[in-house]
N, C-alpha and C positions, 0 to 999 in steps of 0.2 A: 128300819131305824126311824126312831121318832124325829121328826123334822123341828129343828128350832126355831122359835119363833122372834121376830123384831117388832118393836113397836112401829106404829103408824108413822109415815113421814113426817117429819117436822116441816112446818112451814117454810115457804122459800124465802120469808124476810123476818126469821125469829127475833132478831134483835129491837124490831120496831123501826119506824121511819117517821120522818117529819118532825111533827112538833111532841113525839111522845118523850115523856120525861125518861131521864137515865134509871131511875128507880123503877117505873114501869118495865122497860126494857130488860132491865137485869132480873125482875121478878117472871118476866115470860122466857128469859134465857134458862133460869132455874126450875122452871116448871117442865120445860121440854126436855131439858138435860135429865131431871128426874125421871122423865117417862122412861127413857132409855136406861139411866142407870137401874132403876128399880127390877130391871129383867136379869141382871147380871148374875144374882146368885142362883137363880133357877136355870139359868143357860149354862153356867159352869157345871153345875151338877149334872146337866143332862150331856155335856161334852164327856166329863168323866166317865159317865155310865157307858157311853160309846165305846165298844170294843176297840181296841188298838188293831189294826189290822196286820196280819202275821206275815213277816217277812217271807219270800219264797226262796227256794233253795239257791236261785241265782243270787239273790242280793248279796251285797257286800257286807251287811250288817252280821255281826257274829250273833248265831241265834242261841249261845251258851249265856250272853249276857244277859242280866236282868232288865230287858228294855221298858217293859211295861210302867214301871214308877216315872221312869226318865220320859217316857213319851207322855204319859197322863200330865205329869207337870207342865211339859211345854206346850200341850195341848190347852192346858187352862191359861197359859200366859199368852197364847196367840189369840185365843179366844177374847181374852180381855183388850189386848191390842188393835182387835178386830173392831171391838166396841168402840174403844177411844177413837178410832179412826172414822166410825160409822158417825159419832157424834159430832166430830169437827167437821165432816163433810156436810151432814144435816145442818149445820150452821153456816155452811158456804164460805168458811174459814174466818167467818168475822167473831166468833169466840174463840178465845186462845185455848190451849191444851191444858193449861193450869187451871183455868175456871171450871172446864170439864170436869176434870179430876176431883177438884174442891167439892163440887155438887154432887159427884159418885160417892165421895167419902162421907157426906153428911147425910145422916139418915138412912143409911144402906149399909149391909154388911160387907163394906169393902173398906180396904185401906191400902191405896194405892200411895205409894211415897213417889216425888217428883227424883229421887234417886234409883228407883228400881228399873230393871232392864225393861219391864213392859212400857213406862214411860219413856225411857231413853229411845227404844226402837219407833214406838209409835211417833215420838218427836221427829227422828230422822226420818221416818217416810213422809212425814207432813212436809218436812222443808225439802225433801229431795224429790217430790211427787212429779214435777215436771220433767226432771231428767228421767224417773222411774219409766214415766207414761213414754218418753221417746225410746226407751230400751225396749219397751214390749211391743210397740207398735208394729214393728217388722215381722212380729211373729204371730199377727191376728189373721193372718191369711187374706180371706176376703171380707172381713168384718173392720168397721170402722171403729176407731176406739169410743166415739161419742156413743155408739150403740150398745154399749156394753152396760148392764146394769149396774147398779151401786156397789152391791155386793160383790159381783164377779171382778169389778175394777179394783176394788180395795184389796181383794184377795189376792189378786195377781201383783198390786203393788207391793203386798207384805213379801210376797214369796220371791219376787225379783230382787227386793232389798236383802233377803236373807241369803239369796245365791251370790250376789254381788259383794257382800260386806262381811259375810261369815264364813267359817270352815265347815259349818253344818253340811252332812252328807246330803248331797241331791236327792238321794233316794228317800230321805226323811222328809226333806223339804217338800218334795212333789206330794208323797204320801198325806201330809198334814194339810196341805193347802187343798187337795181333794176332799178331806175329811171336812174342812171346814166350808168348802163349796157345797157339798151334800146337805149339810145343816143348815145354811143361810140362804144359798142362792136358790135358782131356779131348779126344778127336779133333774134336769139332763146337763146343767152347766157345767157340771165336774167333767165330762168328756172334754168339754172346750178348754178348761183350765189345765188338764192334763196335757191337751195337745200342745198348747202354748208353752208351756214350762218344759215340756219334752223337747220340743223344737229348739228352745233357746238352750237346754244343757246339751244337747247333742252338737249343736253349732260350736259352741264354745270349747267342747272337748275335742272336736274336730281339729278346730284352730289349735289347741295346745296340744296335738297329736298324742292323747292319751285315751284309755278305753271309756266305755260309756259308763258312768257312774249311775247314770238312770236306768240301767238294766234291773230288772225284778221289782219294779213297781206293781204292786199287786192290786191297788185299789180302784181298780176299773170297773168292777161289776155293779 
């Protein structure tokens, strides 16, 4: 699978400091955001081209359903959310999501509405990031949270938010998180992401006294 690329890391202080004028600071933000936004169209196309993982015989997902269009659309949405999270993280949360979206929309083939699910979810993940990080930490085994790469951290936040706040089947959430990790993070990070998410899902299901909905995850190879 062709790995997706990300722009170079943004500067640690992208909004400027000291006596830099507000106009120059805004210009710097626009330039850096544009460097990320310019990748969106190509990356979305790459993700659409990435084959959707076929469910195994054990998965609870009905094989008779026409899932490809649904998953492809959701995969595009998750990729867009990931890019929004990445951009805001790159600016160390000093630039608003609204400003990031505004820059994405101007000059690129994007039309992200502040009323869209992508914006709503990205905003929620950003606002709840501290709570999500605390939920993630117990499942990191021998890893410290600060050692996670930016991409791995953001993908875990998004997946945990989905698992905690939506009725999306855990099997789908895990598979899609793994595919995002394969696309954007280090080559073997998907194994780590799968382990963290699977551990969380199994513990929650054990506490709820239900069967494992994460059985049948097939995106490990």
